[in-house]
C-alpha positions in Angstrom: 0.0 0.0 0.0 1.2 3.5 -0.9 2.3 5.4 2.3 0.8 8.6 1.0 -2.6 7.0 0.6 -2.4 5.4 4.0 -1.6 8.8 5.5 -4.7 10.3 3.9 -6.9 7.7 5.4 -5.2 8.1 8.8 -5.8 11.9 8.7 -9.5 11.4 8.0 -9.7 8.9 10.9 -8.0 11.4 13.2 -10.4 14.1 12.1 -13.3 11.8 12.8 -11.9 11.0 16.2 -11.4 14.7 17.0 -15.0 15.4 16.0 -16.8 12.5 17.8 -19.8 14.5 18.7 -20.4 15.9 15.2 -22.1 14.5 12.2 -19.4 14.6 9.5 -20.4 14.3 5.9 -18.3 12.7 3.1 -17.7 16.2 1.8 -16.3 17.2 5.2 -14.0 14.2 5.3 -12.8 14.7 1.7 -12.2 18.4 2.3 -10.1 17.5 5.4 -7.5 15.9 3.0 -8.2 18.3 0.0 -9.8 15.6 -2.2 -13.0 15.7 -4.1 -15.8 13.5 -2.8 -15.3 11.2 -5.8 -11.6 10.8 -5.4 -11.9 10.3 -1.7 -14.4 7.5 -2.0 -12.2 5.8 -4.6 -9.2 6.2 -2.3 -11.0 4.7 0.7 -12.0 1.6 -1.4 -8.5 1.3 -2.8 -6.8 1.5 0.6 -9.3 -0.4 2.8 -10.9 -2.7 0.3 -14.3 -1.5 1.4 -16.8 0.7 -0.3 -17.0 4.1 1.4 -20.4 3.4 3.0 -19.2 0.1 4.6 -16.0 1.7 5.8 -17.9 4.5 7.5 -20.5 2.2 9.1 -17.7 0.0 10.4 -15.7 2.9 11.7 -18.9 4.5 13.2 -19.7 1.3 15.0 -16.1 1.2 16.4 -16.4 4.8 17.5 -19.7 4.1 19.2 -18.3 1.2 21.1 -15.3 3.2 22.1 -17.7 5.8 23.7 -20.0 3.3 25.4 -19.7 2.9 29.2 -17.4 0.0 30.3 -18.7 -2.3 32.9 -16.0 -3.8 35.2 
């Protein structure tokens, strides 16, 4: 995998993490890395192997579980 592509995805994930309480759109995420929505969605699929929608739903599920209360 190309390191530059991986850094783009990591930057978007960082931005999503920084904005946990906000509803980010695909446009917002693409703008974070100075990509068009079209190029961003293709990059996500190329890097992760997942269509953008599946990537976001999986990451969103992971974010939700990270924020849920832990029972010890």
